[in-house]
DOMARKE-203300 format. One record per residue: x, z, y of N, C-alpha, C in turn; chain; residue in one letter. Coordinates in Angstrom, 3 decimals. Layout:
(site (X,Z,Y),(X,Z,Y),(X,Z,Y),A,a)
...
END
This chain:
(site (0.605,-0.007,-1.396),(-0.041,0.017,-0.050),(0.794,0.195,1.036),A,m)
(site (0.312,-0.685,2.144),(1.168,-0.136,3.623),(1.172,0.715,4.176),A,n)
(site (2.486,1.440,4.361),(2.593,2.494,4.882),(1.847,3.113,6.061),A,d)
(site (1.089,2.092,7.239),(0.847,3.139,8.024),(-0.921,3.253,7.102),A,y)
(site (-1.420,2.469,6.447),(-2.735,2.371,6.153),(-2.768,3.441,5.222),A,a)
(site (-1.384,3.714,4.365),(-1.895,4.997,3.431),(-1.295,6.267,4.102),A,r)
(site (-0.588,6.266,5.065),(-0.661,7.381,6.055),(-1.889,7.941,6.436),A,r)
(site (-2.315,7.172,7.527),(-3.518,7.510,7.975),(-4.956,7.804,6.692),A,e)
(site (-4.916,7.147,5.812),(-5.598,7.774,4.506),(-5.046,8.880,4.349),A,r)
(site (-4.285,9.008,4.270),(-3.783,10.874,3.614),(-3.928,11.681,4.428),A,q)
(site (-3.640,11.655,5.681),(-3.857,12.061,6.789),(-5.706,12.359,7.260),A,l)
(site (-6.270,11.512,6.987),(-7.682,12.026,6.961),(-8.433,12.559,5.902),A,l)
(site (-7.982,12.405,5.079),(-8.233,12.802,3.625),(-7.822,14.359,3.883),A,a)
(site (-6.551,14.898,4.526),(-5.980,16.150,4.554),(-7.640,16.507,5.367),A,d)
(site (-7.854,16.160,6.483),(-8.427,16.694,7.674),(-9.987,16.654,7.119),A,l)
(site (-10.410,15.626,6.066),(-11.395,15.740,6.010),(-11.837,17.364,4.773),A,l)
(site (-10.978,17.473,4.045),(-10.947,18.705,3.311),(-10.481,19.596,4.177),A,l)
(site (-10.155,19.685,5.213),(-9.699,21.100,5.831),(-11.075,21.056,6.902),A,h)
(site (-11.828,20.149,7.495),(-13.062,20.725,8.262),(-13.794,20.929,7.272),A,v)
(site (-14.226,20.365,6.186),(-15.325,20.697,5.460),(-16.272,19.490,5.280),A,g)
(site (-17.276,19.803,4.744),(-18.222,18.346,4.671),(-19.432,18.433,5.779),A,p)
(site (-19.577,19.342,6.215),(-20.897,18.995,6.937),(-20.289,19.196,8.812),A,d)
(site (-19.524,18.594,9.116),(-19.178,18.404,10.303),(-19.147,17.377,10.729),A,v)
(site (-19.840,17.024,12.212),(-20.127,16.041,12.910),(-19.070,15.004,13.342),A,p)
(site (-19.349,13.779,13.095),(-18.299,12.679,13.635),(-18.734,11.306,14.228),A,t)
(site (-17.896,10.724,15.077),(-18.552,9.876,15.616),(-19.293,8.638,15.492),A,l)
(site (-19.530,8.842,14.004),(-20.319,7.855,13.675),(-22.241,8.120,13.205),A,c)
(site (-22.143,7.825,14.395),(-23.988,8.412,14.837),(-24.518,8.740,13.436),A,a)
(site (-25.161,10.206,13.375),(-26.059,10.651,12.022),(-24.916,11.027,11.182),A,g)
(site (-23.987,11.021,10.970),(-22.939,10.644,9.726),(-22.342,12.005,10.172),A,w)
(site (-22.412,13.154,8.982),(-21.426,14.394,8.903),(-20.132,13.644,8.063),A,t)
(site (-19.078,14.778,7.762),(-17.954,14.207,7.215),(-17.932,13.783,5.622),A,t)
(site (-19.141,14.665,5.024),(-19.421,14.175,3.871),(-20.023,12.859,3.872),A,r)
(site (-20.978,12.168,4.445),(-21.358,10.875,4.916),(-20.177,9.936,4.955),A,d)
(site (-19.391,10.176,6.069),(-18.298,9.154,6.380),(-17.445,8.913,5.136),A,l)
(site (-16.818,10.112,4.399),(-16.106,9.925,3.052),(-17.216,8.887,1.824),A,a)
(site (-17.902,9.422,2.221),(-18.875,8.417,0.684),(-18.896,6.583,1.124),A,a)
(site (-18.833,6.627,2.505),(-18.644,5.296,2.851),(-17.522,4.857,2.496),A,h)
(site (-16.287,5.634,2.944),(-14.914,5.117,2.375),(-14.853,4.859,0.956),A,l)
(site (-15.540,5.796,0.491),(-15.419,5.398,-1.219),(-16.141,4.550,-1.707),A,v)
(site (-17.299,4.227,-0.925),(-17.907,3.049,-1.740),(-17.322,1.917,-1.391),A,i)
(site (-16.801,1.907,-0.036),(-15.799,0.671,0.719),(-15.244,0.395,-0.280),A,r)
(site (-14.343,1.507,-0.901),(-12.968,1.157,-1.620),(-13.678,0.596,-3.372),A,d)
(site (-14.779,1.267,-3.807),(-15.051,1.098,-4.786),(-16.370,0.319,-5.561),A,r)
(site (-17.266,0.043,-4.376),(-18.478,-0.767,-4.702),(-18.702,-1.869,-3.675),A,r)
(site (-18.068,-2.992,-3.799),(-18.207,-4.326,-2.370),(-19.574,-4.612,-2.889),A,p)
(site (-20.530,-4.216,-3.805),(-21.683,-4.785,-3.702),(-22.345,-3.990,-3.248),A,d)
(site (-22.465,-2.487,-2.912),(-23.180,-1.626,-2.075),(-22.434,-2.253,-0.708),A,a)
(site (-21.539,-1.840,-0.194),(-20.675,-2.090,1.015),(-21.318,-3.204,1.721),A,s)
(site (-21.797,-4.218,1.066),(-22.107,-5.664,1.828),(-23.129,-4.919,2.397),A,a)
(site (-23.994,-4.630,2.641),(-24.897,-3.692,3.056),(-24.640,-3.744,4.384),A,g)
(site (-23.458,-3.238,4.902),(-22.793,-3.176,6.022),(-23.234,-4.852,7.201),A,t)
(site (-22.668,-5.488,6.272),(-22.911,-7.169,6.838),(-24.064,-8.041,6.814),A,l)
(site (-24.812,-7.979,5.707),(-25.978,-8.427,5.086),(-27.134,-7.724,5.120),A,i)
(site (-28.061,-7.537,6.037),(-29.057,-6.627,6.435),(-30.283,-6.289,5.352),A,p)
(site (-30.493,-7.215,4.203),(-31.179,-7.457,3.131),(-30.603,-6.300,2.276),A,a)
(site (-29.650,-5.965,2.449),(-28.581,-5.393,1.220),(-28.485,-4.052,1.447),A,l)
(site (-28.530,-3.750,2.873),(-28.905,-2.485,3.613),(-29.170,-1.094,2.818),A,a)
(site (-30.529,-1.072,2.273),(-31.008,-0.205,1.753),(-30.467,0.154,0.442),A,a)
(site (-29.944,-1.002,-0.412),(-29.278,-0.654,-1.736),(-27.751,0.025,-1.509),A,y)
(site (-27.044,-0.656,-0.727),(-25.838,-0.047,0.180),(-25.848,1.636,0.387),A,g)
(site (-27.283,2.013,1.164),(-27.461,2.910,1.536),(-27.994,4.051,0.276),A,e)
(site (-28.402,3.799,-0.504),(-28.854,4.322,-1.980),(-27.553,4.556,-2.443),A,k)
(site (-26.713,3.572,-2.933),(-25.259,3.873,-3.444),(-24.264,4.916,-2.747),A,i)
(site (-24.638,5.063,-1.275),(-23.578,5.712,-0.620),(-24.367,7.434,-0.543),A,r)
(site (-25.671,7.449,-0.766),(-26.091,8.926,-0.910),(-25.987,9.266,-2.252),A,l)
(site (-25.873,8.949,-2.987),(-25.447,8.836,-4.594),(-24.134,9.419,-4.600),A,a)
(site (-23.379,8.728,-3.722),(-21.953,8.996,-4.090),(-21.916,10.234,-3.359),A,r)
(site (-22.217,10.492,-2.177),(-21.935,11.687,-1.058),(-22.807,13.073,-2.000),A,a)
(site (-23.382,12.882,-3.102),(-23.646,14.049,-3.788),(-23.123,14.451,-4.252),A,a)
(site (-21.648,13.702,-4.872),(-20.830,14.555,-5.668),(-20.159,15.620,-5.051),A,l)
(site (-19.400,16.705,-5.787),(-18.677,17.952,-5.446),(-17.523,17.590,-3.921),A,p)
(site (-17.500,18.122,-2.684),(-16.762,17.446,-1.829),(-15.561,17.231,-2.097),A,y)
(site (-14.966,18.074,-2.702),(-13.501,18.225,-3.184),(-13.362,16.587,-3.919),A,p)
(site (-13.837,16.565,-5.123),(-14.156,15.396,-5.805),(-14.135,14.068,-4.921),A,q)
(site (-15.302,13.891,-3.948),(-15.519,13.090,-2.714),(-13.988,12.509,-2.574),A,l)
(site (-13.454,13.601,-1.669),(-12.355,13.481,-0.817),(-11.271,13.069,-1.667),A,i)
(site (-10.894,13.585,-2.948),(-10.020,12.700,-4.122),(-10.158,11.677,-4.537),A,d)
(site (-11.029,10.976,-4.205),(-11.810,9.295,-4.106),(-11.479,9.123,-3.134),A,e)
(site (-11.453,9.581,-1.620),(-10.996,9.178,-0.475),(-9.065,8.662,-0.826),A,v)
(site (-9.031,9.639,-1.335),(-7.444,9.792,-1.314),(-6.535,8.837,-1.869),A,r)
(site (-7.362,8.720,-3.042),(-6.898,7.627,-4.241),(-7.489,6.475,-4.698),A,t)
(site (-7.408,5.528,-3.452),(-8.249,4.122,-4.107),(-7.768,3.575,-5.307),A,p)
(site (-8.721,2.650,-6.152),(-8.173,2.297,-7.165),(-7.646,0.999,-6.820),A,p)
(site (-6.834,0.372,-7.237),(-5.919,-1.102,-7.490),(-6.084,-2.188,-7.311),A,v)
(site (-7.644,-1.864,-8.196),(-8.341,-3.309,-8.465),(-9.606,-3.637,-7.001),A,w)
(site (-9.043,-2.687,-6.369),(-10.316,-3.276,-5.204),(-10.137,-3.993,-4.089),A,s)
(site (-10.821,-4.859,-4.018),(-10.614,-6.142,-3.124),(-9.979,-5.446,-1.922),A,p)
(site (-10.172,-4.312,-1.111),(-9.989,-3.845,0.090),(-8.553,-2.841,-0.103),A,v)
(site (-8.405,-2.465,-0.966),(-7.311,-1.070,-1.226),(-6.044,-1.618,-2.160),A,s)
(site (-6.324,-2.630,-2.768),(-4.748,-3.457,-3.841),(-3.745,-3.792,-2.562),A,n)
(site (-2.573,-3.408,-3.050),(-1.104,-3.868,-2.886),(-1.524,-4.728,-1.648),A,p)
(site (-1.656,-5.595,-2.213),(-1.623,-6.982,-0.851),(-2.646,-6.860,-0.284),A,l)
(site (-3.741,-6.318,-0.413),(-4.971,-6.499,0.855),(-4.843,-5.218,1.876),A,m)
(site (-4.011,-4.064,1.625),(-4.403,-2.704,2.139),(-3.800,-2.576,3.546),A,d)
(site (-2.781,-3.092,3.936),(-2.584,-3.304,5.305),(-3.415,-4.007,6.345),A,g)
(site (-3.486,-5.214,5.567),(-4.612,-5.794,6.697),(-5.980,-5.558,6.769),A,l)
(site (-6.767,-5.032,5.608),(-7.985,-4.336,5.575),(-7.805,-2.933,5.966),A,a)
(site (-7.009,-1.973,5.784),(-6.916,-0.483,5.951),(-6.435,-0.110,7.299),A,n)
(site (-5.237,-0.593,8.059),(-4.492,0.359,8.823),(-5.288,0.418,10.193),A,t)
(site (-6.140,-0.332,10.626),(-7.247,-0.026,11.628),(-8.182,0.500,11.319),A,l)
(site (-8.865,0.503,9.715),(-10.160,1.219,9.590),(-9.787,2.590,9.273),A,e)
(site (-8.488,2.841,8.938),(-8.424,4.566,8.470),(-7.826,5.101,9.505),A,f)
(site (-7.270,4.005,10.579),(-6.994,4.900,11.993),(-8.101,5.161,12.748),A,f)
(site (-9.353,4.322,12.701),(-10.651,4.421,13.566),(-11.482,5.781,12.997),A,i)
(site (-11.430,5.822,11.618),(-12.501,6.883,11.006),(-11.377,8.168,11.092),A,h)
(site (-10.362,8.287,10.951),(-9.287,9.241,11.462),(-9.985,10.099,12.928),A,h)
(site (-9.879,9.110,13.835),(-10.427,9.398,14.994),(-11.835,9.787,15.132),A,e)
(site (-12.636,9.076,14.106),(-13.771,9.593,14.149),(-14.331,10.982,13.726),A,d)
(site (-13.219,11.351,13.422),(-13.487,13.200,13.179),(-12.533,13.873,13.775),A,v)
(site (-11.236,13.394,14.229),(-10.728,14.108,15.422),(-11.385,14.525,16.722),A,r)
(site (-11.711,13.017,17.128),(-11.931,13.192,18.452),(-13.654,13.894,18.711),A,r)
(site (-14.273,13.782,17.304),(-15.429,14.482,17.475),(-15.444,16.447,17.554),A,a)
(site (-14.351,16.427,17.464),(-14.239,18.047,17.543),(-13.759,18.239,19.082),A,a)
(site (-13.939,19.454,19.523),(-13.580,19.931,20.927),(-11.994,19.727,21.222),A,p)
(site (-11.543,19.686,22.147),(-10.282,19.630,22.895),(-9.357,19.202,22.083),A,q)
(site (-9.597,17.750,21.563),(-8.689,16.715,20.850),(-7.674,16.399,22.002),A,w)
(site (-6.722,15.648,21.486),(-5.885,15.383,22.355),(-5.067,13.949,21.696),A,e)
(site (-5.201,12.894,22.327),(-4.402,11.197,21.824),(-3.055,11.604,20.766),A,p)
(site (-3.081,10.601,19.834),(-1.837,11.181,19.236),(-0.863,10.253,19.928),A,r)
(site (0.495,10.747,19.607),(1.220,9.487,19.767),(1.843,8.091,18.407),A,v)
(site (1.829,7.478,18.901),(1.836,6.362,17.377),(3.392,5.983,17.435),A,l)
(site (3.766,6.062,16.637),(5.034,4.898,16.328),(5.148,3.483,17.043),A,a)
(site (5.969,3.021,17.250),(5.978,1.426,18.084),(5.659,0.650,16.584),A,a)
(site (6.015,1.196,15.203),(5.446,0.123,14.100),(4.018,0.089,14.330),A,g)
(site (3.739,1.481,14.019),(1.966,1.016,13.747),(0.953,0.936,15.087),A,q)
(site (1.824,1.082,16.450),(1.169,0.306,17.155),(1.054,-1.065,17.176),A,q)
(site (2.398,-1.911,16.541),(2.166,-3.039,16.329),(1.438,-3.831,15.419),A,a)
(site (1.185,-2.853,14.006),(0.402,-3.012,12.788),(-1.123,-2.867,13.823),A,a)
(site (-1.382,-1.779,14.267),(-2.630,-2.039,14.555),(-2.891,-2.820,15.454),A,l)
(site (-2.367,-3.454,16.494),(-2.600,-4.292,17.316),(-2.931,-5.977,16.611),A,w)
(site (-2.114,-5.894,15.873),(-2.477,-7.094,15.249),(-3.942,-7.511,14.542),A,r)
(site (-4.524,-6.046,14.444),(-5.763,-6.251,13.869),(-6.717,-6.116,15.413),A,s)
(site (-6.728,-5.061,15.937),(-7.532,-4.962,17.046),(-7.470,-6.154,18.501),A,a)
(site (-6.358,-6.680,18.213),(-6.442,-7.523,19.315),(-7.477,-9.141,18.543),A,k)
(site (-7.663,-8.879,17.524),(-8.602,-10.158,16.975),(-9.962,-9.089,17.425),A,l)
(site (-10.341,-7.930,17.347),(-11.562,-7.077,17.442),(-11.685,-7.338,18.541),A,t)
(site (-10.745,-7.177,19.689),(-10.840,-7.146,20.922),(-11.574,-8.507,21.244),A,s)
(site (-10.962,-9.769,21.308),(-11.903,-10.560,21.125),(-13.200,-10.906,20.764),A,r)
(site (-13.260,-10.576,19.665),(-14.953,-10.741,19.121),(-15.702,-9.774,19.900),A,l)
(site (-15.282,-8.840,19.763),(-16.147,-7.836,20.481),(-16.478,-8.495,22.134),A,a)
(site (-15.679,-8.831,22.824),(-15.428,-9.383,24.271),(-16.763,-10.319,24.098),A,l)
(site (-16.509,-11.255,23.310),(-17.205,-12.543,22.774),(-18.798,-12.192,22.735),A,r)
(site (-18.874,-11.498,21.872),(-20.315,-10.767,21.685),(-21.065,-10.243,23.007),A,k)
(site (-20.660,-9.700,23.909),(-20.638,-8.763,25.076),(-20.579,-9.739,26.039),A,a)
(site (-20.114,-11.336,25.440),(-20.345,-12.101,26.682),(-19.527,-11.698,27.829),A,g)
(site (-18.517,-11.274,27.973),(-17.613,-10.831,29.100),(-15.913,-11.526,29.233),A,v)
(site (-15.649,-11.960,30.370),(-14.600,-12.810,29.946),(-13.271,-11.948,30.321),A,p)
(site (-12.550,-11.353,29.866),(-11.552,-10.143,30.289),(-10.338,-10.977,30.046),A,a)
(site (-9.213,-9.816,30.365),(-7.775,-9.677,29.999),(-7.862,-8.394,29.300),A,e)
(site (-7.289,-8.417,28.403),(-6.721,-7.116,27.521),(-5.686,-6.834,27.628),A,v)
(site (-5.004,-5.962,28.403),(-3.191,-5.260,28.048),(-3.368,-4.431,27.380),A,i)
(site (-2.862,-4.492,26.462),(-2.179,-3.261,25.523),(-0.791,-2.668,25.687),A,a)
(site (-0.526,-1.471,26.003),(0.767,-0.957,26.472),(2.014,-1.359,25.513),A,t)
(site (3.026,-2.518,26.388),(4.007,-2.763,25.536),(4.033,-4.033,24.904),A,g)
(site (2.631,-4.861,24.803),(2.475,-6.066,24.110),(2.359,-6.656,25.199),A,f)
(site (1.971,-8.407,24.871),(1.769,-9.335,26.145),(-0.228,-9.299,26.049),A,p)
(site (-0.121,-10.020,27.639),(-2.012,-10.112,27.674),(-2.735,-10.548,27.270),A,p)
(site (-3.908,-10.544,26.589),(-4.681,-11.096,25.660),(-5.735,-11.910,26.507),A,v)
(site (-6.140,-12.814,27.078),(-7.048,-13.396,27.858),(-8.241,-13.887,26.787),A,r)
(site (-9.513,-13.701,27.212),(-10.541,-14.305,26.417),(-11.340,-15.530,27.275),A,t)
(site (-10.877,-15.585,28.618),(-11.549,-16.543,29.375),(-10.350,-17.175,30.428),A,a)
(site (-10.392,-18.122,31.108),(-9.167,-18.522,32.066),(-9.030,-17.739,33.291),A,p)
(site (-10.599,-17.462,33.572),(-10.668,-16.425,34.720),(-11.465,-15.130,34.159),A,a)
(site (-10.932,-14.225,34.197),(-11.263,-12.941,33.245),(-11.968,-12.096,34.655),A,p)
(site (-12.947,-11.315,34.331),(-13.771,-10.695,35.408),(-13.141,-9.256,35.540),A,v)
(site (-12.683,-9.010,34.270),(-12.772,-7.271,34.060),(-11.136,-7.638,33.695),A,v)
(site (-10.512,-6.840,34.006),(-8.837,-6.415,32.956),(-9.052,-4.953,32.569),A,r)
(site (-8.767,-4.842,31.209),(-8.885,-3.662,30.411),(-7.766,-3.240,29.659),A,i)
(site (-7.350,-2.059,30.226),(-5.727,-1.533,29.646),(-5.937,-0.176,29.297),A,t)
(site (-4.719,-0.050,27.980),(-4.139,1.183,27.490),(-3.399,1.013,26.147),A,g)
(site (-3.198,2.202,25.880),(-2.399,2.334,24.723),(-3.017,1.740,23.463),A,d)
(site (-2.839,1.131,21.918),(-3.157,0.446,21.748),(-4.040,0.732,20.846),A,v)
(site (-4.000,2.423,20.473),(-4.848,3.024,19.723),(-6.218,3.152,20.850),A,g)
(site (-6.400,3.186,22.050),(-7.542,3.656,23.122),(-8.154,2.396,22.728),A,e)
(site (-7.087,1.290,22.942),(-8.402,0.019,22.678),(-8.789,-0.639,21.685),A,l)
(site (-7.948,-0.112,20.463),(-8.554,-0.233,18.996),(-10.085,0.640,18.780),A,a)
(site (-9.865,1.928,19.606),(-11.267,2.427,19.686),(-12.278,1.863,20.739),A,l)
(site (-11.798,1.553,21.435),(-12.891,1.098,22.845),(-13.653,-0.379,21.988),A,f)
(site (-12.808,-1.057,21.481),(-13.317,-2.460,21.079),(-14.149,-2.293,19.513),A,f)
(site (-13.921,-1.152,18.873),(-14.576,-0.589,17.595),(-16.300,0.124,18.098),A,s)
(site (-16.029,0.097,19.258),(-17.498,1.057,19.464),(-17.567,2.559,20.174),A,g)
(site (-16.229,2.633,20.298),(-15.820,4.301,20.643),(-15.736,4.466,22.064),A,r)
(site (-16.409,3.508,22.808),(-16.205,3.564,24.250),(-15.909,4.564,24.790),A,q)
(site (-16.712,5.792,24.538),(-16.878,7.265,25.574),(-15.840,8.182,25.030),A,q)
(site (-14.986,7.730,23.919),(-13.513,8.615,23.655),(-12.578,7.857,23.834),A,v)
(site (-12.405,6.694,24.462),(-11.262,5.735,24.430),(-10.975,5.654,25.747),A,a)
(site (-9.567,6.444,26.120),(-8.928,6.389,27.252),(-8.291,5.258,27.696),A,q)
(site (-9.015,4.303,28.442),(-9.102,3.191,28.699),(-9.361,2.707,30.188),A,v)
(site (-8.528,1.979,31.275),(-9.032,1.463,32.387),(-9.359,0.379,32.179),A,q)
(site (-11.013,0.201,32.887),(-11.409,-1.201,33.726),(-11.227,-1.438,35.176),A,i)
(site (-10.639,-2.925,35.135),(-10.493,-3.176,36.694),(-11.360,-4.253,36.790),A,e)
(site (-11.748,-4.285,37.651),(-12.737,-5.759,38.339),(-14.603,-5.225,38.895),A,g)
(site (-15.229,-5.927,38.040),(-16.341,-5.979,38.309),(-16.848,-4.668,38.216),A,d)
(site (-17.717,-3.777,38.969),(-18.132,-2.690,38.530),(-19.151,-2.640,37.581),A,p)
(site (-20.090,-3.335,37.769),(-21.159,-3.676,36.896),(-20.763,-4.227,35.693),A,a)
(site (-19.940,-5.030,35.401),(-19.649,-5.632,34.151),(-18.826,-4.346,33.401),A,v)
(site (-17.766,-3.546,34.411),(-17.264,-2.553,33.637),(-18.245,-1.191,32.929),A,a)
(site (-19.303,-0.938,33.587),(-20.506,-0.400,33.168),(-21.081,-0.931,32.346),A,e)
(site (-21.176,-1.925,32.267),(-22.139,-2.339,30.963),(-21.317,-2.798,29.705),A,r)
(site (-20.115,-2.776,29.998),(-18.671,-3.121,28.736),(-18.911,-1.068,27.942),A,l)
(site (-18.876,-0.449,29.059),(-18.579,0.974,28.394),(-20.135,1.346,27.558),A,r)
(site (-21.324,0.896,27.977),(-22.601,1.289,26.975),(-22.767,-0.257,26.110),A,g)
(site (-21.968,-0.894,26.034),(-22.187,-2.115,24.952),(-22.040,-1.325,23.756),A,a)
(site (-22.869,-2.094,23.062),(-22.253,-2.069,21.380),(-21.176,-2.769,20.899),A,k)
(site (-20.239,-2.719,20.696),(-19.336,-3.438,20.647),(-18.750,-3.529,19.109),A,l)
(site (-18.834,-2.158,18.564),(-18.520,-2.736,16.893),(-18.846,-3.279,16.328),A,g)
(site (-18.874,-3.676,15.259),(-19.228,-4.374,13.984),(-19.543,-3.847,12.710),A,f)
END
């Protein structure tokens, strides 16, 4: 597995075990148990996780997730920690691509739902790995929102989604990753330009 994906997975599993099963997360309506079950289903039941993309399968996927969530909590976290090698998203070839951003975001979903959190200082290599995925996420989110923008991640070349951007969005890589994954309220980014567009972006449904 990719080192950064593996490290975030282990840190998240440690945190989930530490805080317990009934703590709120940034995922609306989900406790830590719910989030853990989502991650296990994503690793182990691609038929059920398809419901996140295909509305017709959402009820089926939720039924499978709730059944997994009913497992004893330590067992559930053990399954988060140790994904199967045959999984389409956690096998050694796909792990870095599929999970570096995913587990960073969900780690922060638990961290930042608690009071008095502080942003983590990320190693340069992890920032680069995150930005490879978050750069695409930013383009897709801005296209979905219909906002021409320039995105500036600290230490990386700017990304423009149109020749004449109406806003400039600046921040560290981790903060931009959270912002464009729909966690605008906890992401420490700066938006310069049209105030009305900036306000609309902060309240838009940017996650996928």
